[in-house]
N, C-alpha and C positions, 0 to 999 in steps of 0.2 A: 542387542540393539541392533539396528540396520538403519540409515537414515537413505531416502532417498530426496534428490532436489530435483525439481523441473525448473526451465525455464523455456519461454518464450521469447522466439526470435521472429520480429516484426517482417523485415524485408525477406527474412527464408521462408515464414509460413510456414515455421516449426517450431514444435515444443522437443528440447532436447534432456532427456534421461540422465544422472548418474546419481553412483553412490557414494557417500562420499563415509569413509573409513578412518577415523584417528587425521582426521584433517588432511587426507590423500582425496582428492576427487577422480571419480574412474567413469569415463563417457561407459553408459550401460546401452544406447537405443534411443531413436529419434521418429517422430511420429510428427506427418503433416497433414494439417490442419486447414490454411488458406492465409492468403496474405495479407498483413499487418493482424497476424493474433497478437492478441497483449497480453491487458490487464487476467489472471486466473485466481481463482480458490481454492483451495481441498478445503471437504466436510470433517467433521470433528471426529468420525465415526470413519476417519481414514480410506471411505472404499468409491470416494468419488472425486475428479476433479474437473472445475468448471471452466471453459475460458472464452473469452470475447472475442471475435472478428470483426475489427473496425474497420475490412472493406465490403464494398456490398457484393451481395446482400449482405449486412450485418448480421451476425446471429450469434447463440451462445450454446456452445458444442458441450458436451455431457459426455466425461471418460469414466470407465470403470476402474481401478485400480487393481490391480492384481498384486497382492499382499506381500509375497514370494520374493516376487522379482521387479516390483515397481511398474511392470509394462503398463499400457493406456490400450484399452479398448472403447472403441468410440459406442458411446449411449446413444442420446438422444440428443436431436438437435431441433434448436427454435430460431425461427425467423422475427428478427427486430427493428424496429424502424430506425432506431438509435445508433448511433458512434457510440461504443460505451467503454466508458476509461477507469471504473473499478469495479470487483464484486464482492460481494459478501454471501453465505449461505449461516444461517444459527444451526444451533449444536442439533434440532429433532429435526434437520431438515427437512422443512416443511415452509422456510422461505427463501428466498434467494434477491437479494440489493443489488440493484445494479443504477449507475451514475453517468450521464452522458455532457460531456464537456461540449461538443457540439451542437449538441440538441438540444442544451439547457431543460436537462429533465432527469427527473429518479421515480426508479419503478421497484414495483414490488411486484416480485412474481412467484408464484403458487407453485409447489413441489408435489408432486407423487409421491406415495409410501416407498420405493424406490430408487427415489431422490433422481426421479426424469422428469426433465422439464414439459409442463405443461403449459399452455395460451394464457391460461388464467393471472393478467395481471391488472395491475393497477397504478397509473400514472401520475406524476404530480410533476405539473409545469409550472418551471421558474424563468426568470428570466433571461439570465445571463452566465452561462460555463458552471453545469455542475461540474462538483473534483472526486467527491467521496462521500458513499452512504458506508454505513457503520452502523450493526448492533453495538447497543451498552454492553458490559461484561455478564451483567443480569438476563441479556435480552429483551429487559420489559421497556425499549427506548430503541430509538433508531435516529443517530447523527449524521449530517450531511452539513457537505461544505460547497456553498454558492461563490466560486472563486470574482467572476464577473461584477459582483455589487457588493464584496467585500464582508459575506453575513454567512450565519452558523446556524442551524436548525435542530431542533430536537422533536423527532415526534413520535406517538405511542406506537408499538410494535402491535404488528395486526393479531387480532381475535379472530379463532376459525375462519369460517370465509370473510370475515370481513376487515377490509382496509380500508384506514385511515388517511386520510390528503389534506389536512389540516395541523398544521407547526403546535403544539403546546407551548412553545417557545421558538426566541430568535436570538441574536445577539449580533451586532454592527462593529464589523471591525476599522482600525483606520482606511480612509480610503485609500485605495490602490496597495494595501495590502497584500491581497492575493490568498486567502487561507484558501489550503491544498490540501495534506493528508493528515491526519488525526490517528491517536495511541492512546488509549486509556492504562492508568497506572494498573499493575497488577491486582490491587485491590479495589481497584472501579470507584475510588473515589477523587481520582481526580484525571481532567482529561489533558492530551498535551498538544493542540492546533500550530501545524508546521505552517507559517506565511510564504510563498514562492519568494514575492517580489520583494517585501520587506526584510527577512531573513529570519524570523524571527521565532521562537516558542511560546506561545500564551498558555497558562496556566488555569485551567479553571476549576475550581472546586466542583463537582457532581452530586446535585442534590439525585439522590435514586427514586425517592418516594415520589415528587413530583417533575420531574424532569428537568432542571433549571441548572444551567451555568452559571455559576458564580466566579468573576473575575479575580484572579489573585496579582499574576505578574506577567508581565512579557521582558523574554531573554533575548539578547540577540545571539545568533548562532557560532559566530566569525566578528572576528577584528575586524570591518569590512576596511576600516582608514588604513590599517596597516596593511591590508593585502592590497591593494589599490583597484576595492570593487566599490561600483556605485550602485543604488538602489535599485532593483531590478526592474522590467518594462510588462506589460502583458503580450504578446504576440502581435493582435495589430496594432502597437505604435511601436515596434523594434525598427532600428535603420542600421543598414549597413557599416561597416568599418565604427560603431559606435565604442563608447569607451568598455573596459570590464566591466560586466553589472553581471550581479550577483543571482543565482538561477535555484532555487532551492525545489528538492522532489520529495525525499522519503522521510520518513519515521519512524525509527520501533524503539524496542526499551527493554532494557533485560527483564528478566521473568524476577530477581532479586528488588527490581524497584530503582534500582541504582541509578544504572547507565543509563540517559539518552542516547540513541543517534542518529545522524541528521546529512542527507546526501545535498552536495552542492556540483554541478553538474558546470558552473562555468570554468574553475579551480580544479573540477576532477577531484575533489575530497571526499573525506567522511569526518566529522566535525562531532567531537564526544561531551555531550556533555552530562555534570554530575549534580543530581539528588542527594542532599544527606538525610541523617534519621531527624533529624528536626524541621528540616524546610525543604516543603515538595517543589519549590520553584529549582528547575534546574539552570547550573549555573556551567558559561564553556570551561573546558579544559585544554584542549587540545584539537589538532587537528591531521589526519594522516593520509598522505596520495591515495587513490586507486585506481581502477581498471578508468581510461577515458568517459566523460559525459556519465557516471553515475547518474540514472532513472528507478533505480530498486537494487533493494539489496535486502538480506532479510537473517536471522541469527536463530542457530539451533538452540529445537526446545531446551538443550541444556546449557545455551549462553556461551560455550567454550568456542565459537566458531561464529563469524561471518561469511554470510558468501557475499559476492559484490559485482554484480552488472554492469556493464557500459555499454550504452549504444553504438558508441564509436571504437567499440575495443572488441577484441577475437578471440580474447577468452574469458571464461571468469573465474575471480580469482576468490580464494581461501585465506582466511587472515584468521591466525589464532587470538583468543581475548582473552587478557588478564583482567581475573575477576577482580584481585587487589585494586587496580587502579583504570579498568577501560583500557589500557593500551593495545593497541591490535600489531601484528608483526603478519606478512602475507608466507604463508607456509607449502601454497599447491597453488595450479591451475588447473584447466579441463576448455580445449580450443571447444569456442558456440559458432551459433548461427549469425548471421549477418541483421544488424540491427536490434541487435539484444535487449528486452525491453522488462522483464518482470518474473522475478524467480522466487519459489514459494517450495516447501519442501514439509518431509514427515518423519516421521522413526517411527518403527515398525519393530515389537519387539513382544 
């Protein structure tokens, strides 16, 4: 089994490639894409990587992945009207989902048979800062967060060339909480949504038939009082020399469904929450210091390792994960570019 890891470096404008073997990360190459290359996603067939460039002209670039070496060859490129913060692709390489924070919109972009980007796009305009747009595990639904209005939406997935622009369900979070990233449980029955400003994970039971999210519980990701952190503020309201405020970023779950991990940028930590066999609501267990300002991280498909990037760090860190208790130990690292933004990877075997 060969594992390749890809890291976008926003300020360097590059995607760095690594090979991961037994916890050792080795640099294998670098591809220049453009300043502010940030969110990425890899097709489930492992043949394509899609990356969004957030500098003008805004665009999405498709790369073909060489299966033996992990090398990237540029395929198609699509100019878009918005700065994109997240991407997702379905298992059949028919649809690419994109969310735009700055331009307050979601978009569904049709792909050609080769995974090539096409100009066929449906746009759903929102009011305030969309942050993530993802398929449900069965790909019957699309779920999106609207950070600025503290909402989450569920849309039916497109069928053939018909793209739906009306949500079947929406839910309001507490004002100012800032729903950001989300992850489904491996069984697809639960959805975990991370709030950036209030630093919680909200658990929903997911009705797969009707696309309805039923609130279950809200859990803090960290003991904020003990750590001296205040509730966060959205970008427009932040002030210089303010008190330390929470700034949550990314969320992932192990394949076993037992551990939920969350990154927090002010303290530069990864928080571990545990789900038990009798309770789907994750509970805080501990936190681990990691790379400075961790915006993105990933778990390897076997759950043995976590790779953590920091926007203000000069290395990509590798942590071995203990499956018995979720704890992490840093075992290696590799140099990265400037402004490390998004990390993703695949296993070839």
